[in-house]
NUDO-203583 format. One record per atom (N, C-alpha, C): residue number from 0; atom name; x, y, z. Coordinates in steps of 0.02 Angstrom, whole numbers, plus 32768, in hexadecimal, padded with zeros to 4 digits. Example, Ala and Ser with C-alpha at 12.3 -4.5 7.8 and 13.67 -1.06 7.14 Angstrom:
<sites>
 volum vogu    u    v    w
     0    N 8294 7EE4 8186
     0   CA 8267 7F1F 8186
     0    C 8294 7F5B 8186
     1    N 8282 7F90 8162
     1   CA 82AC 7FCB 8165
     1    C 8285 8002 818A
</sites>
This chain:
<sites>
 volum vogu    u    v    w
     0    N AE19 1C5A CE6F
     0   CA AE07 1C5F CE29
     0    C AE2A 1C29 CDFF
     1    N AE6A 1C1E CE0D
     1   CA AE8F 1BEB CDE8
     1    C AE72 1BA6 CDF4
     2    N AE5B 1B9A CE31
     2   CA AE3E 1B5A CE43
     2    C ADFF 1B4C CE1B
     3    N ADD7 1B7F CE0F
     3   CA AD9A 1B78 CDE8
     3    C ADAB 1B67 CDA0
     4    N ADDD 1B86 CD84
     4   CA ADF1 1B79 CD3F
     4    C AE0B 1B31 CD38
     5    N AE34 1B1C CD68
     5   CA AE4F 1AD8 CD67
     5    C AE17 1AA5 CD6D
     6    N ADE8 1AB2 CD9A
     6   CA ADAE 1A85 CDA2
     6    C AD86 1A81 CD61
     7    N AD7D 1ABA CD41
     7   CA AD58 1ABC CD01
     7    C AD7B 1A93 CCCB
     8    N ADBD 1A99 CCC8
     8   CA ADE3 1A73 CC96
     8    C ADDE 1A29 CCA4
     9    N ADE1 1A16 CCE4
     9   CA ADDB 19CF CCF6
     9    C AD97 19B4 CCE2
    10    N AD62 19DB CCED
    10   CA AD1F 19C6 CCDB
    10    C AD19 19BE CC8F
    11    N AD33 19EC CC69
    11   CA AD30 19E8 CC20
    11    C AD56 19AB CC07
    12    N AD91 199E CC20
    12   CA ADB8 1964 CC0C
    12    C AD93 1924 CC1D
    13    N AD76 1921 CC59
    13   CA AD50 18E7 CC6E
    13    C AD15 18DA CC3E
    14    N ACF0 190F CC2E
    14   CA ACB7 1907 CC01
    14    C ACCC 18F2 CBBB
    15    N AD03 190B CBA3
    15   CA AD1C 18F6 CB61
    15    C AD30 18AD CB61
    16    N AD54 1898 CB94
    16   CA AD68 1851 CB98
    16    C AD2B 1824 CB9E
    17    N ACFC 1837 CBC7
    17   CA ACBE 1810 CBCF
    17    C AC99 180A CB8D
    18    N AC95 1841 CB69
    18   CA AC73 1841 CB28
    18    C AC95 1811 CAF7
    19    N ACD6 1813 CAF5
    19   CA ACFC 17E7 CAC8
    19    C ACF1 179E CADA
    20    N ACF3 178E CB1A
    20   CA ACE9 1748 CB30
    20    C ACA3 1730 CB20
    21    N AC71 1759 CB2A
    21   CA AC2C 1745 CB1B
    21    C AC22 173B CAD1
    22    N AC42 1764 CAA9
    22   CA AC3C 175E CA60
    22    C AC5A 171C CA48
    23    N AC94 1709 CA63
    23   CA ACB4 16CA CA50
    23    C AC89 168F CA64
    24    N AC6B 1690 CA9F
    24   CA AC40 165A CAB7
    24    C AC04 1653 CA8A
    25    N ABE7 168A CA74
    25   CA ABAD 1688 CA47
    25    C ABBF 166A CA04
    26    N ABFA 167B C9EB
    26   CA AC0F 165F C9AB
    26    C AC1A 1615 C9B0
    27    N AC34 15FE C9E8
    27   CA AC41 15B7 C9F1
    27    C ABFF 1590 C9F2
    28    N ABCD 15AB CA17
    28   CA AB8C 158A CA1A
    28    C AB6D 1588 C9D4
    29    N AB74 15BE C9B0
    29   CA AB58 15C2 C96C
    29    C AB79 158E C93F
    30    N ABBB 1587 C946
    30   CA ABE0 1557 C91E
    30    C ABCB 150F C92F
    31    N ABBF 1502 C96F
    31   CA ABA9 14BF C984
    31    C AB65 14B0 C966
    32    N AB38 14E0 C967
    32   CA AAF5 14D6 C949
    32    C AAFC 14C8 C8FF
    33    N AB27 14ED C8DE
    33   CA AB32 14E4 C896
    33    C AB4E 149E C888
    34    N AB7F 1489 C8AE
    34   CA AB9C 1446 C8A4
    34    C AB69 1410 C8B1
    35    N AB41 1418 C8E5
    35   CA AB0D 13E7 C8F6
    35    C AADB 13E2 C8BD
    36    N AAC8 141B C8A1
    36   CA AA9A 141D C869
    36    C AAB8 13FA C82B
    37    N AAF8 1404 C81F
    37   CA AB1A 13E3 C7E7
    37    C AB19 1397 C7F1
    38    N AB25 1382 C82E
    38   CA AB23 1339 C83D
    38    C AADD 131E C82D
    39    N AAAA 1341 C843
    39   CA AA65 132A C836
    39    C AA58 1324 C7EB
    40    N AA6E 1355 C7C5
    40   CA AA62 1354 C77D
    40    C AA87 131A C75B
    41    N AAC5 1310 C76F
    41   CA AAED 12DA C750
    41    C AAD2 1295 C760
    42    N AAB1 128E C799
    42   CA AA97 124C C7AC
    42    C AA5A 1239 C782
    43    N AA36 126A C769
    43   CA A9FA 125C C741
    43    C A9CA 122E C765
    44    N A9BE 123D C7A5
    44   CA A990 1217 C7CF
    44    C A95C 1247 C7EA
    45    N A924 122C C803
    45   CA A8F5 1258 C826
    45    C A918 127A C860
    46    N A904 12B6 C871
    46   CA A928 12DC C8A5
    46    C A932 12B6 C8E7
    47    N A8FF 1292 C8FE
    47   CA A907 126F C93E
    47    C A93A 1237 C939
    48    N A93C 1214 C901
    48   CA A96D 11DE C8F8
    48    C A9B3 11FC C8EF
    49    N A9B8 1234 C8CC
    49   CA A9F8 1255 C8C3
    49    C AA14 126C C906
    50    N A9E9 1289 C930
    50   CA A9FE 12A0 C972
    50    C AA17 1265 C99C
    51    N A9F3 122E C999
    51   CA AA08 11F2 C9BF
    51    C AA4C 11DB C9A7
    52    N AA55 11D7 C965
    52   CA AA95 11C0 C949
    52    C AACD 11EF C95F
    53    N AAC2 1231 C959
    53   CA AAF6 1262 C96A
    53    C AB0A 125C C9B3
    54    N AAD7 1259 C9DF
    54   CA AAE6 1255 CA27
    54    C AB0A 1215 CA39
    55    N AAF7 11DD CA1B
    55   CA AB1A 119E CA29
    55    C AB61 11A0 CA0F
    56    N AB6A 11BD C9D4
    56   CA ABAC 11C2 C9B6
    56    C ABDA 11EE C9E2
    57    N ABBE 1226 C9FB
    57   CA ABE5 1252 CA27
    57    C ABF9 122D CA66
    58    N ABCB 1205 CA81
    58   CA ABDB 11DE CABD
    58    C AC15 11AE CAB1
    59    N AC14 118B CA78
    59   CA AC4B 115D CA67
    59    C AC8C 1183 CA5D
    60    N AC88 11BD CA3B
    60   CA ACC4 11E5 CA2F
    60    C ACE1 11FF CA70
    61    N ACB6 1212 CA9F
    61   CA ACCE 122B CAE0
    61    C ACF3 11F5 CB07
    62    N ACDD 11B6 CAFE
    62   CA AD00 117F CB1E
    62    C AD44 1173 CAFE
    63    N AD46 1179 CABC
    63   CA AD84 116B CA97
    63    C ADB4 11A7 CA99
    64    N AD99 11E3 CA96
    64   CA ADC1 1221 CA96
    64    C ADA8 1250 CACC
    65    N ADB6 1242 CB0B
    65   CA AD9C 126D CB41
    65    C ADBB 12B3 CB41
    66    N AD95 12E2 CB5A
    66   CA ADB0 1325 CB64
    66    C ADAC 1354 CB28
    67    N AD8E 1340 CAF2
    67   CA AD89 136B CAB7
    67    C AD4C 1399 CABE
    68    N AD49 13CC CA94
    68   CA AD10 13FA CA96
    68    C ACD5 13DC CA6F
    69    N AC9A 13F6 CA7D
    69   CA AC5E 13DF CA59
    69    C AC66 13EB CA0E
    70    N AC84 1422 C9FE
    70   CA AC92 1433 C9B8
    70    C ACBE 13FD C997
    71    N ACF1 13E7 C9BB
    71   CA AD1F 13B4 C9A1
    71    C ACF9 1374 C992
    72    N ACCE 135E C9C2
    72   CA ACA8 1320 C9B8
    72    C AC7B 1325 C97B
    73    N AC5A 135E C972
    73   CA AC2D 1366 C938
    73    C AC55 1366 C8F7
    74    N AC8F 1387 C8F7
    74   CA ACB9 1386 C8BB
    74    C ACD0 133F C8AC
    75    N ACE0 1319 C8DF
    75   CA ACF6 12D3 C8D6
    75    C ACBD 12AA C8B8
    76    N AC7F 12B5 C8CF
    76   CA AC46 1292 C8B2
    76    C AC3F 12A2 C868
    77    N AC47 12E2 C857
    77   CA AC42 12F6 C810
    77    C AC79 12D4 C7E7
    78    N ACB5 12D1 C802
    78   CA ACEC 12AF C7DF
    78    C ACDC 1265 C7D6
    79    N ACC3 1245 C80B
    79   CA ACB2 11FE C807
    79    C AC7A 11F2 C7D4
    80    N AC48 121E C7D3
    80   CA AC11 1216 C7A3
    80    C AC2A 121F C75B
    81    N AC56 124F C752
    81   CA AC73 125C C70F
    81    C AC9C 121F C6F9
    82    N ACC3 1203 C725
    82   CA ACED 11C9 C715
    82    C ACC1 118C C703
    83    N AC8C 1182 C728
    83   CA AC60 1149 C71D
    83    C AC39 114E C6DC
    84    N AC30 118A C6C2
    84   CA AC08 1194 C685
    84    C AC31 1188 C646
    85    N AC72 1185 C64D
    85   CA AC9D 117D C611
    85    C ACA2 1136 C5FC
</sites>
């Protein structure tokens, strides 16, 4: 009987941890989409040209600053765009 209770507790803990990890991953993807959209808007270009610019810029940034997250690269693009507009 004790073994069944312990197994149940382990399953509940596992499901809670899995749920938390999936939620964080979803938020990150959502944030990346939001940042990408902000980059497109700031560029004031047709969507296909904005996408080309963003992807090329990310490629250059990855060469200069390897190992960063996709979110970091998009934030850097926004910072660069903001700096260039002043």
